[in-house]
N, C-alpha and C positions, 0 to 999 in steps of 0.2 A: 385748468386751462382757461376758465372764465377770468381768472386774475390776470393771465397773460394778455388776453384780448383787451381787458380794461387798461392794463399798463400800456399796451400798444396805442390805444386810443388817446390816453393821457399824454404819452410821449409825442404823438403826432400833433395833438392840439397845442402842446407847449412849443414845438418847433414852428408851427404855423404862427403863433403869437410872436416868436422871435423874428421870423421873416417879415411880418407886418411892421414891427418896430423898426427894423433895419431899413425897410423901404420908406417908411414915413420920416426917417431921419434926414433924408435928402442928401446923404453922403455917398450913395452908391453910384457907380457909373451906369450908363444905359445898359451895357452888357450884363452887369451884375443884377440890375433890376429885372431884366428878362429872365435870368437864371432863377432869381428868387420867385418871380411870378410863376414860372413853370413848376418849380418845386411846390410852391403853395397850392397851385391848382391840383396837383396830384394828392396833396395832403387833404384838401377839401373834399375831393372825391372819396378818399379812403374813410375820412371821418363821417361823411354823409352815409356811406354804405353801412358802417358800423351802427350809426344811429338808427337807420332803417331796420336793421336786424333786431335791435333792441325793441323798437316800436312794434314789430311783428310779434315778438315774444310777449310783450305786455298785452297786446290784443288777444292773444291766445290764453293768457292766464287770468284775465279779468273774471272774477267769480260773480255770478248773478243767479239768485234763487237756488243756491245750493249746488249748482253744477257749473263747470267751466264752460263759458261760451265766448266766442269771438265777438268783441265789441270794438268798434272803431276807436282809435286813439285820438283824443281831442287835444288840440293845441290852442294857444292864444294867438296864433298866426293869423294875420289879416291878408286875405287874397285880393 
């Protein structure tokens, strides 16, 4: 089942990249741009949710001093 979730994430991310490329091409009508934006927004939400789930699992599995403890997941993100 983990492979399916990973495949779904990869498929969603790939589709999101396609949408961005098509939008950046400048060849879409305004209506198509809106449709692409709406689909892309849904995909961003889906990917974000999956990444948050993975982050929570990592936090739970970080091993410290011989026992599993929850440790905040650190990123290079600047706030």
